[in-house]
N, C-alpha and C positions, 0 to 999 in steps of 0.2 A: 728688842735690844738686849744684848747680854748685860749682866749686872754691872760690869765695869765699863760699859760703853764701847767694847771692842767691836765696832762695826766698821766694815770695809766696803766701800762701793766699788764695784767692778764696772769700768767704763765700757759696757757692752750691752747690746740688746739681744745677744745670742744666748739663748737659754741653755744650749748644750755646753757652751764654754763656762757659763756660770756654775752649772751643776758639777762639771769636772773640777773646777777650782775649789768649790765647796767640799767635794769629796777628798781632795788632796789636803786642804787645810783642816779638815775634820771639824770637830765642834769647838775648837779653840777660838774661832772667830765667827761672828755672824756676817754672812756675805749677802749683799743685795746688789742688784744690777739696775740698769736704767729703765727696764720694763715697768710701766706704771708710774714712773716719775715724770711729771710734767715740767716744762720750762727748761729742760736740758737739751740743747740742740745736738744733732749729729756733728761730730768733728771730722772734717775732711782728712783723709789719710794721704797727704801730699808729700810725705817724706820719701827719700830715696833708699832708706834702710829701715829694718825692723825697729831699731832703736829710735830713729827719728819719729816714726809713726807712733810708737808707744808713748814717747814723751809728749807729742802733740795731743794725744787723746787724754792722757792723765792730767796734764796741765790744763787743757781746755775744760774738761768736766769739773775739775777741782775749783774752778772759778764760780761755779754755780751751786756747789754743795759744800756743806761743812764736813770736816773730818778727812780721813785718808781716802784717796782714790787710787785704785790699782788699774793699770791698763796694760794689756799685752798686745804685741803684734807678733804674729807667728806665721810660718808657712813652710812650704816644701822647696828645697833646693836640689835640683837634679844635675849631676855633673855633666852628663851628655848634652844638656840644654844650657850650658854655661850659667848654671845657677837659677834658671827659670823653673817654675813660675815665680819664686821668690816673694817679693812684697805684693805681687799681683795674684797670689795664690787663690784668694777668695773670689776674684773676679777674672780668672784666667780666660774663661770662655765668654766674658761680657760682664757688664756692671751688675746685672741682676741674675747672673747664672746660678743654676742649682748645683749642688755638690756633684751630682751625677754627670752634669754637663762638663764641669771642670775636669773630672776624672777621665771622661771620654776624650776630651781634647788632649790631655796629657798622654793617654795611651796611643792616640793617633800620632802624636809627635815622636813617640818612641817605637812606632810599629816596625821599623827596620833595624832595631837594636835589641836582638834577642839575647845576646850574651850578657851574663850577670854583671860583668865588670863594666859594661856600658850602661847599666841601669842603677848605678850607685847613686844614693840620694841621702838627704838628711832632713829631718824636721828641726827647725830652729825657732826659738822663742826668746823674745826680749820683753821683760816686764819693767815698767816704770811706776814709781810711787810718787804721788804729788799731794800737796795740801795747800789750799789758798793760793793757787796759781803758781806754785813753786815746785820744781822737781826736786825730790829728796834723794833719789837714787835709782840706778838701773841695774838689772840682773839678767843673766843669760843662761840658757840651757839648750842642749842639742842632743839628738839621738840619731845615730847612723843606721842605714839599712839599704834595702833594695826594692825597686819597683817591679811588681810582677805583671804578667800579661793580661790578667782579667781580675775584676773585683771579687773578693771573697769575704764573707762575713756580714753580719747585720748590725754590729755594734758601732760605736764611735760616730764620727762625722768627718766631713771633708775628704781628704785623700786616704783616710784610714784603711779602706778596703783593698788598697793596692800597695800598701807599705808594709814590708816585713822587716822588723828591727833585727839588727845583728844579734846572733845567739838564739834566735827563735825561728820556728818554721811556720808560725801563724801570723796573719796580718794583725794590725792594731784592731781591726773590726772583728777579728775572731778571738782575740785574747780577752780573758775576764777583765772587767773594769779595774779591779784592784791591782792586776798586773800592769796594765797600761799606766795607771796612775802612780805606779812606783818608778817606771823607767822612761816615761815620756819626756819630751823636751820641756813641756809646761811644768811637769812635776819637778824636773831638775832645776828649772829657774825658780820655782816656788820654794824649793828647799833652801835656796840661797836667800830668798826673801824673808823667810820665817824669823830668823834671828833679828833682822832689821825691824820687822813689825813689832816684835816683842819689846824691843828697846824704844821704838817710837811711841807705842801706845802706853808704855810705862811712864813716859815723861810728858804725855799730852795732857 
């Protein structure tokens, strides 16, 4: 624990997401997730929007743990697919689908749309902060880009290998982590969260 107790629980068991959030927040906060914590159930993501799911997870987990809980729901929105996969991004190809399976389904859906303007997409992230069963705030970030025809790069996770953010020629999976963590949807949402966290932990 940090000396002043600035510990934030991330409502996830996704170690990739935890690591990314820790890298963005740097050493200012100690981040832990639900891996290794017993007695905290999985919170069903039954919301129709990223915001609803983030709130469900943050509030649900905060009923079992002390202190601040941060939950995010994020995903890919493709214009040609009317915003899909959206809130179903992590399970686009099925409830237990691997990242590679979700990517292949996405590329299959876009197989007949080769022109870049038909592959416009964005990553969107909504973060909710809760404590003791009460939501304290929500914060949003997004990054625009294009879906390419085939995966490139070995970094990142999810749809990173097929997403090229505007202003770059490399996919999120090809960019250095420090670059992605500066421009990503999650980074932008967290930048809005940081002033709130400082104030909340100062008065806790």
